[in-house]
C-alpha angles and dihedrals in degrees: 000000000000122000092249090051091050091050092050092046093049092048091049092048092048092052096040098042093037094054092040095050092044090054092046092046092053091046092047091049092050091046092047093051092046093050092043091054089047091053091047091049090052091053092045090050090052089049090051091056090049088052089054090051091052090049089052090051091048089052091051091050090048093052095045097043114186131178089249115049125195109211110222108256123189119193094216098050141035121225142176138182126225133192128236090278088055090247118152114257106170143320148111099273124096095221105104092167113071115222130193124267095258092057091050092048090055091063108100098188100054138037119228135190117192116185139160121252113222126210095025102258108201089351093298119142099173134035121202118195122181141168139173115277111255102229096176096092090044091052090047089051090052091050092050092049091047091051090047092051091047091051089046091050092052094043097046092042090056091042091047092050090050092048089045091055089052089047094055095038094093089050091050091049091050092049092048091049090050092048091050089049091050091049093050092044095049091047091054093044097051099079100044093044092050091047093051094048093046092051092047090053090048092051091050094043100046094035097230088151136012117259108254139169093271093053090048091054090050089050092049092048092047093049090048091053090045092053092048089049091051092048094049091047090050092052092051097045100034096102093047096034116125109222118211105203115209139160097267126193100229092183092061094041093050092050090051092051091048089055090047091055096037093096091054092047092049092049088059093044094243122166111227120214107185123181112176121171112218126251098017105164131183135182097240143124110265095227091052091049091048092050090049096052095038096054093047092051096041092050090049089052096043097048097037124106119252109273089010129140128265113193121189122185125183121187135157088265102046154343115243127188119186128184134182094222140122095301130214125276113249092238090058098051094088094053102032092102093056117109116267090007114137122179092198120041095188092074124069126249141093099254093246102110100086090037089061091045090051092049092052091046092052093045092058100034095248124146124243124204127181119193120179145160120200110251094006106069146262136268121201117190127189111193118203092192117047 
């Protein structure tokens, strides 16, 4: 899966799963609170019936008064009776101070039922009945909701991944079609480009004709086509490309590539400022190094202003290429290394140059920095040592 496909799939999954889980979480919370209150109401209703039973027993005691009274005790609940002044008379609860119903309802650990006794059986005006809250059904409810949410997470994650694959399928088809087109195009371009360049070199070498402006333009166009061909081939073969690492003299290679692009730079009237330290060597594949240097120089030429300055600096720490061109908008700096991304649509190109540079940088563990000011120019730095 390509990087762009992964990004689209991740964004889709984040939006889809995020909104789905948020909706389910809110629904589960509402359902839990509703069911919890229902369970509490059931326990309060049971406590209310037990309070009625105690009142009935108090009535029986009141009607059959004996010198020795046996206060009705229930093993599952605690109870107590209070007089009109809310003073404690007798019971099995520890609360001697009678509170109002709202205060009892606020207690989350116990259930209370406060009711009036009328007529005043045994002088009691109020009956307080309480028992410990039975949390077993509430815990079971929590477990069931948690299992439901877990099952929903698994189901909707799989469904989201499947829908996401369908979502990015048109993009994958478009990318594959584009890649096939690039492969076919590069294959067809190879022979004519090689023929043109070979004949130009023969004309210059054997002196069959003097080098003139027309021949220079042909050479520039041919080299441009050759570079585009090499870049497109690199993009297609990059994943299967066998890299032959060698101790490469980057100073020599960079000088050669400067000479290769000198005709293009001169045709645009650019002033070259080249500072190359001697004997800079890297463990790198030569083709990768060539692609790296070529794309930095060609971009600096392409996006430079006529009669501008192109400054190239090579040291043991880094390779820096600076131009005085159109610059890159600040909002595009984070995405400028993405494939087919171009910050300026007025200039030609496919938007693959910095993508290739970024791939080479990542393959060898280098660091890439792009600094730019719109209308002033751009500096691209590849650091060998982080």
